[in-house]
N, C-alpha and C positions, 0 to 999 in steps of 0.2 A: 421604563426599564426597573424601576424599584420595585414594581409589582412581580416582575419575572424573577428578579433576585431573591426575593423573598418566598416564590413558590418553592425554589430549591432547597429552604431551610424548612418548609413547612410538609404539605403533601409529597413533595419532589416535582420535577419538571419533566415534561414529556421532550426528549430530545431526540431527532433525526440525525443521525451521522450518515452522510452521502459522499459517495466517490465513484469515479470510474478510473481503474487502474491502467498500466501501461498496455494490457490485451485490448481494453476499450471494447469488450464484448458487452458490455450493459452496463447499468446504473444501479451500484450496492447500494440498499437502503437498510439501514438498522434502526429502530426505533426504541428507545430506552426509557425507563424512569429513573431520572437522576436526581440524588438527594446530595446535600451538603451539611455538614454539621459543625458546630463552634469548636475551636481548639485552640488554646494559648493564646487566646485574646485575637484570634483571626477566625479564618474559614477555612474549612478543608473539605473535598469532595469525597464522597463514599464510592465504592464500585458500583458501576452502572448495573441496572437490573434489564436483561434483555426482554421486550415483547414483542416484538415482531422483526422479522428479518425478509428479504427477498431481492432478487436481482431483476429489475424492471428493464426492458427493452429500451434502446434508442428508437425514437421514430425514424424509419428507413431513411429519409433524406439526410438527417443529421448524423446517422451512422455512416452513410457512403461519405459525406462530407470530413468527419472525422478520420477515416480510414484514410480518404486521400491525403489529409495533411500530415498525419502520422507516417506515410509511405513517402513522404519528401516532395511532393507535387508542389509547382510554384503556386504561390498564392498572393492575392494582393490585399491592400487594408480593408477594402470593403467586405472580402470574404471574412476577414480575422473578425470584424465589427458584427457582422452576421451572426457568424457563429458563436460569438462570445453572447450574444443576446439569446440565440436558440438553445445553446446549451444549458443557459441558466432557467429559460423556462423549462426545459425537459428535466432539470434537477428539481425545481421545485414541484411539478407535476407528479414527478415519481415519489418524492417523498410523501406529500398529500395523498397519493393513491394509495400506498402501503399503510399510513395511518388510520385512512378513512376505513380500509378493509376489516381494521382491527377495533373500530369505533373509539379512536383516540383523536383530540385535537391538540395539534402539536404547539407547543411553547416557542420551540428553537430549533432551526436547522443549522447544521454544522457541514457546511459543503466545501470539500478539496477542491474540486473542479477538475477539468481534465488536463493533464499536462502535454503540451503541444511542444514543449521545447525546455531543455536543461542543460546547464553548463558542462555538465559531466566531469568537470575538473579540469577541462582543457583550454577555456576560454581565458585568453591571454590578459585580457583587462579585468578578470574577475568574476565571480559567482555572478550568474543571473538566470532565472527562471520564468516562464509562463505557462500559467494555469488558465483555461478560460471556462466561463459560467458564471456570469456577474450576477454579483450577490443580490441588488435590487430586483433583477427579474426572478430569483430564486423566491425573494420574499414576497413578491406579487401573486405568484403561483401558490406557494404554500400557505400565503395566510399568516405568516407568523414572522418573528426577529431572523435574521440570520447571520451567521460568522462566516466568512469566507477569506479565500486568498490567504492560507497561513503561511505558505513558503516564504513570502518576501519580506516577513518580519523577520524571520531567522535570518536571511541572506543578508538584510540590512543590519543584523547585529554579527555580521561576521561569520556565519555559519553556511553551509553548503546548501541549505533548504531542504534536505531529506538526507536520510530517512527520518521522518516525524514519528512514526510509530512508537518508538523507545520512549518518547517525550511521556506517553500516557501508559506504558507498558509497567511502569513502577507502580501504579495503582491497579492496573488489571490483573497483573500476576503478583500482586502483593503476599498472597497467600500459598504460593509455591515455594517449596525449598529450595535454599540457594545453596551454591552457586546454581545459577541456570542459563540457559540459552534458549531464546524464542527466536525461531526462524520463519519469516514469511516467504513463501514461494509463490509469487503473482509472476507477472511477465519477467520481472527482475526477482533476485533474492535480496532480503536485508536481514541482519542478523543484530538482535540485542542482546546484550550480556549483562546479566544482574548478578553481583558480587554478593557476599556474605554479610559485609558491612554496610551495604548502601551502595555500593559502586556502580556505575553505568556507564557502559561502553556501547557504541553500535556503529553500523556502517552497513553499505551495500556491499554483496559478494560476489555481484556479476549477473549473467543472463540465467533465466530459469524457463519459465513457460514461453517466454518468446521465442527462444530457441526450438523448444519441443513442439511447439504449435506451428511454427515456421516450418520446420521439416515435415509435420504431419501434413501440412496442406500441400505440400510439393510432392511428396513422395506416398502418402497413404491417401489423397483425394479426401480427406477429412478435416475437420477444425481442430480436431487434437489425438493424441494416441490415447484412447478410453483405454482408463485403468493402467496406463502403461504397458497393453497387451506387446505391442510390438516389441518394446524394449524388452520386455521379459524372455521374449524368444530368441533374441540376440545375445552377441557376445561384444563386449567393449573393445576397442582398440586402443591399448595403453599408449601406444606412440602417439597417436593423434590427439588424446587427452593432454599427455605432457605438452605437446606442441602448442595447443590452445591455451594453455596455463600460462604461458609466456607473454600474454598480452598486458602491454602497459598499465591498464586499468589494475589488473589483478596483483598486480607486483609492488602497487602505492600501498603506503601506509595509511589509516585512517586519520583524521575523518575524511570520509569520500562517498561520493554518490556518483550515480550513473543513470543511463537512460538510453531510449531508441536511439539517439543521435550516435551514439558509440556502438550499440548492440542490436542494432534494426537490420533491415532487409540487406544493405550491402555487406555488414559482417556476416550475417547467414550464408550469402553469396560467397565468401571467402571461405566458411567452414564448408560449405558443398564440394567448393574446388580443392581444397585440401583432402578431403576424404577421396574425391576422385582421384588425386594423384597417387594415394597410397592403394588403390585398388579397392576402396570400401563400398563403393557405389555397385560394382560389379556383383556383391554379394547378396544385394538386395535390402530394403529398407530397415530389417531388423536390427542390423548390427549397426546402421547409422543411428538409430534411434538409442539403442544401447549404450554408444560411446556418447551422445548427447547427454545421456540421462547420467550417465558414469561422471561425465565432466562437470555437469552443474552439482553434484555430490563433492566432487575432489576441489571446486572452489569454495564450498563452505568447510570442508574438512581442513584445507590450506588454511583459510583465514581464523579458524579456530586455533589450528597449532601457533600460527604466528602472533596472534593479537589476544588471546583469552589469557589473563593473568593467572585465573584459576581453572582447573579442569571442570567443567559442567556436569552436574548428577546426571541430567539428561538434556536432550534436544527436543524441544516442544515446536511442532510444525504447524503453521496455519497457511491459509491461502489454498489454492488449487492443488498444490503439490502434496498437500497432506492428503488428498484423496486419489493419489498414485502410488500402488503398492510398490511398484518397480522402483519408483524415485524413493520412497521411504527405505527400502531395502538397499537400494546404494547408498543413502547416508548412513546406515548403520554399520555396513562395511567399510566405510572411507572414514568416518569419524572414530569407530570403536566405542561410541557411548551409547546408551539407550535412547531410541528415538520413538516418540509418540506424537499423535495428533493432541492440539491443544485441547479437543474435546475432553482428553482423559482429566484435564484439571478445570472443566466446566465454562471451558471457552468455545464457543462454536467457531471452528477455523474459517467458515466462509464469513462470518460477520465480525472476525477480529478487528479489520481496519475501519469499519464502521463504528465500532464500538470507541475505537481511537479517537476518531473525530468528533464524536458524541462528548467525550472528555474534553478534548481540546477546546471545543465551541463553549461548553460550560465554564471551563476554567476563564475563558476571554470574558464573559458574560459577569462573573465572579470578581473580574481584576486580579486573578491569580497569575504570576509569571510561571513560565514553563520552560524556557530554552536551557539547555544543559551543555556545557563543552565538550563533554563525552560522547554526546550523541551526533552533532552535527558540526561541531567546533564553535558554535554561537556563545557569544558572552552570556552569562546565566542571568536570569532577573527579567528577561522581556515576555511581553504578551503579546501572543500572535492571534492574527486575524482582524478582518475589518467587519464591522457591523453595519448591516442594512435592517431598515424596518419597514413595514408594510403601510399604505396610506390608512388612516384611521377609517375603521368602519369596515376594512375588507376581511377581517377575521370571520371565520367560519364559528359556528356554534360550538361551545366547549362540550366533549361527552367523554365516557370513560373516566 
């Protein structure tokens, strides 16, 4: 490990950030050159340089099993153990495949894993979370050291375990004029608020693409509303939006996080039922998708209004929502502030979370604390992630 630590300071280490989000539609891999430099008697990370990004498909059998788990089907301990192993193998192979295509030999993989259960703030005994994709299997397939299981350390130190992206946003968006807001719209929404004087606050805002994609599968017979085309043709039902905004999670104050256990298939069923009671379904899918898109934006706007101590200069959007013109327009209408993709400030919106985990994994190897009470509620000063190393001699040849 001393050789790896030194590489960060000399030529830079090749690090892959790997994750699969709440949509579970593939394995996102971002390979970066990550450097570090001496500062004030210690060491500090530099912003990562993105070298390659791709979304690798899950093996068909693994994809089916993940989807079954996420939809709440009963499962036994054997099922969990086998999926933990097979996800680890899939993450490691995905990381190595992307690196190999670009002629890079990885020094480190930072693997978030696939979330299968999250406390959502409603577990009476306290926070707990479960991400599968064992780091030892990732290491064996990627031929390099691996940092994984980031959320557990945050929970152990009093945090929600999510959202973790804000812990790296301070570095990733250091060049952006403050105050700024960074919004990730994946299956769920999460918001990072960066203040003029270095303040950090972050939280989940509620459902996003999990809702929109769920409705698209049911009413458009498609995996998603491509470019928000259906939503753009429709008209939002303000009454239904206001009704949905009364959900208990949305009314809670941060720190808070959520997931499919709160905003999954059963909740989408309730949205459809409420839409039917208001006669919305009779008007066709366009108005339903327009209402859902407006609701996602209203969740963000409401959280900004209640919890941002400074009005952000702009809202920078990453994740799949950044590629949905109807969603971006709804955010602008609801928030009343300029809305741009993070691409406008040099951060690929698809790769942002992979970049985040590359940073967090690098911090773990270098022994840098990352937790922050303003992000997840965890006590400051904890290092996140568990380290796995491959067997001696299994590393591939170094290129690049």
